[in-house]
C-alpha positions in Angstrom: -65.0 58.8 25.9 -67.0 61.8 27.5 -65.2 64.8 28.6 -62.0 64.0 26.5 -61.5 65.1 22.9 -58.0 65.3 21.7 -55.5 63.8 24.2 -51.9 64.1 23.1 -48.9 61.9 24.7 -45.7 63.8 25.8 -42.7 61.6 26.8 -40.2 63.9 29.0 -36.5 63.0 28.9 -33.0 64.1 29.8 -29.9 62.8 29.8 -28.8 63.9 33.7 -29.1 60.8 35.7 -27.0 60.7 39.0 -27.5 56.6 39.0 -27.6 55.9 35.3 -26.0 58.7 33.0 -27.5 59.3 29.7 -30.5 56.6 30.4 -32.6 57.5 27.9 -30.1 56.5 25.3 -29.1 53.1 26.9 -28.9 50.4 24.6 -32.1 47.7 24.8 -31.3 45.3 22.1 -30.1 47.7 19.3 -32.3 50.9 20.1 -32.3 53.4 22.7 -34.6 52.9 25.6 -36.5 56.0 24.9 -37.3 54.4 21.7 -38.8 51.7 23.4 -40.9 53.7 25.5 -42.1 55.9 22.5 -42.9 52.9 20.5 -45.4 51.7 23.3 -47.0 55.1 23.5 -47.7 55.2 20.0 -49.0 51.5 20.0 -51.6 52.5 22.9 -53.0 54.7 19.9 -54.5 57.7 22.2 -53.2 60.5 20.2 -50.2 62.1 18.7 -46.8 61.2 20.7 -44.2 63.6 21.1 -41.0 63.4 23.1 -39.7 66.4 25.1 -35.9 66.4 25.2 -33.6 68.3 27.5 -31.1 67.5 24.9 -31.0 67.1 21.1 -29.3 63.8 21.2 -32.3 62.2 22.5 -34.5 63.7 19.7 -32.2 62.9 17.0 -32.7 59.1 18.4 -36.3 59.7 18.3 -36.1 61.2 14.6 -34.2 58.3 13.4 -37.2 55.8 14.6 -39.5 58.2 12.7 -40.8 60.0 15.9 -41.4 63.6 16.7 -39.7 65.5 19.2 -39.4 69.2 20.8 -36.2 70.5 22.7 -37.0 72.2 26.1 -35.1 74.1 28.6 -32.5 71.7 30.5 -33.1 73.1 33.9 -36.9 72.5 34.6 -37.4 70.8 38.0 -39.7 68.2 37.3 -41.0 65.9 34.1 -44.2 67.7 34.5 -42.8 71.2 34.0 -40.9 69.9 30.5 -44.0 68.3 29.5 -45.7 71.9 29.9 -43.5 73.7 28.1 -43.6 70.8 25.3 -47.2 71.1 25.1 -47.1 74.9 24.5 -44.6 74.7 21.6 -46.3 72.2 19.6 -50.0 73.1 20.6 -50.1 76.7 21.2 -53.8 76.8 20.0 -54.8 74.3 22.6 -56.4 72.1 20.4 -55.3 69.0 23.0 -57.5 68.8 26.0 -55.9 66.1 27.9 -52.2 65.6 28.0 -51.0 61.9 29.2 -47.1 62.4 30.7 -45.3 58.8 29.9 -42.0 58.8 31.6 -39.5 57.9 29.3 -37.6 55.5 31.8 -40.5 52.8 31.4 -39.7 50.6 28.6 -41.8 47.6 29.3 -44.7 49.8 29.8 -48.2 48.1 28.1 -49.9 50.4 25.8 -53.0 49.2 27.4 -52.1 50.8 30.8 -51.8 54.0 28.7 -55.3 53.8 27.6 -56.2 52.9 31.0 -55.1 56.1 32.5 -57.6 58.1 30.5 -60.4 56.4 32.2 -61.0 58.1 35.1 -61.2 61.3 32.9 -64.9 60.2 32.1 -65.8 61.9 35.5 -65.7 65.6 34.7 -64.4 65.9 38.4 -61.4 64.5 38.1 -58.3 66.8 37.4 -55.6 64.4 37.1 -55.7 60.7 36.2 -53.0 58.0 37.3 -52.2 54.3 37.5 -51.8 51.6 40.3 -51.5 47.9 40.5 -51.7 45.8 43.5 -48.7 44.8 45.3 -48.0 41.0 45.2 -44.5 40.8 46.8 -44.4 41.6 50.4 -40.9 43.2 50.5 -42.4 45.8 48.3 -44.4 47.0 51.1 -41.6 48.6 53.1 -39.4 49.4 50.4 -39.3 53.5 50.0 -38.3 53.0 46.5 -42.1 51.8 45.6 -44.6 54.5 45.9 -47.8 53.7 47.8 -51.4 55.0 46.7 -54.3 55.0 49.7 -57.5 55.1 48.0 -61.2 54.0 48.8 -61.2 50.9 46.1 -64.8 49.4 46.3 -64.9 45.7 45.9 -64.7 44.9 42.3 -64.2 48.1 41.2 -61.1 49.2 39.0 -61.2 53.4 39.6 -61.0 55.2 42.9 -60.0 58.5 44.0 -56.6 58.8 45.5 -56.2 60.2 49.2 -52.6 60.2 49.7 -49.5 59.0 48.0 -46.7 57.8 50.2 -43.2 56.2 50.2 -44.6 54.5 53.8 -47.1 51.4 53.9 -50.5 53.1 53.5 -53.3 52.7 54.8 -52.5 51.0 57.8 -54.5 47.8 59.0 -55.4 44.7 57.3 -55.6 44.8 53.2 -54.1 45.0 50.5 -51.5 47.8 49.3 -51.0 49.5 46.0 -48.3 50.2 43.9 -48.3 53.9 42.3 -47.5 53.9 39.0 -45.6 57.3 37.8 -48.1 57.8 34.5 -50.5 60.8 34.9 -53.3 62.0 32.4 -53.8 65.6 32.9 -56.9 67.9 31.7 -54.8 70.7 30.2 -55.9 73.3 32.4 -55.1 71.3 35.4 -51.6 70.8 34.1 -51.2 74.5 33.9 -52.4 75.3 37.4 -50.0 72.4 38.5 -46.9 74.0 37.2 -47.9 77.1 38.7 -48.3 76.0 42.3 -45.4 76.0 44.6 -43.7 73.0 46.3 -44.8 72.0 49.6 -43.3 71.0 52.8 -45.2 67.6 52.7 -44.1 67.1 48.8 -40.5 67.9 49.7 -41.0 65.4 53.0 -42.0 62.6 50.8 -40.5 63.5 47.5 -43.5 63.0 45.7 -44.9 66.2 43.6 -48.2 64.6 43.1 -48.9 65.7 46.6 -48.5 69.2 45.6 -51.8 68.9 43.7 -53.6 67.1 46.5 -52.9 69.4 49.0 -53.8 72.3 46.2 -57.4 70.5 46.2 -56.7 69.3 43.0 -58.6 65.4 42.5 -56.6 63.0 41.1 -58.3 59.3 40.4 -56.7 56.1 40.0 -57.0 53.2 37.2 -56.3 49.6 38.3 -53.9 47.6 35.9 -52.5 44.3 36.3 -48.5 44.8 36.1 -46.3 47.4 37.1 -43.7 48.4 34.2 -40.1 48.3 34.7 -38.7 51.9 35.8 -35.2 52.0 35.0 -33.0 53.9 37.2 -29.9 51.6 37.9 -27.8 49.5 35.8 -29.8 46.6 37.7 -33.0 48.0 36.5 -31.5 48.3 33.2 -30.4 44.3 33.1 -34.0 43.8 34.0 -35.5 45.2 31.5 -33.5 44.1 28.8 -34.0 40.6 29.9 -37.8 40.9 29.7 -37.5 42.6 26.6 -35.3 39.9 24.9 -36.3 38.7 21.4 -38.7 35.5 22.1 -40.2 37.0 25.5 -42.8 38.6 23.8 -42.1 41.9 25.6 
C-alpha cells in the first residue's frame, strides 16, 4: 500500500477497570478476552502483533497462547500512551512506520476491520486513520456511550475526512449517523506528536482524546466498515460477547 511500508499492531491492556475489574482476563469460552482480541489481530495479517500490558498477568496469558507481549508502566492516562511506550521498547530503531492501536476489549473484532483501518493512510496527508459504521438502531443516536463521527462522506464512498467526534448526535439535520469505532492507525510521527500534546478543554468535555488531535490540526480520516465490534465495558457486554462467540456461531 502506498505510503505504508511496515505496520505493527499493538494492543494496550490493563486490569484496572471500574465497571468490570480484570476484564482482559475475563473468560470467554475457555480463553481470556485479551487472547481473543490478539487472535483477531493476528488473523488480520497486517504486521507483527504485540500486547502492551500494564500487568504481567495479561502478558502471561498471551505468552501461553503463543503471542508476544511487553510490560509497560501502570500509570498511563490513555491506551495511546501505553502503545507508544511499547513501540519504543520493541522497535527502538523505528523500523515500523505505522502503528495500529487495537483496544484489548474488542473480542468480536473482525480481522478485515483491522486491515480497513490502513486504507486512509494511502493518502500521504492523513496522520491518523480510524473506523466507523452506519448507525442502524435509532436508540444509539442519542446514546452518549455511542460516539458519533461527523464526516463529509460522498455518495458511494467508503473513506472520508473526520471533522468532529461527539457523544451527541452530529451532524444536525436529515441524514445518516455514523458510529465511531475506537481503533486507530497512526503514522509513527503522528503518534509521537499526539502523546506529547496536552489535554484540551474540548477533549475533557467530551471525554474523547481524538479531539486533541483535531484541535492540533492533525488529519484523521475514516474508513467505513459494515459492523461494530462489541466493546466490553460491563458484565452485560461480556455476556453479549460470550453469546456472539459461542461455538457454532461462527464468531
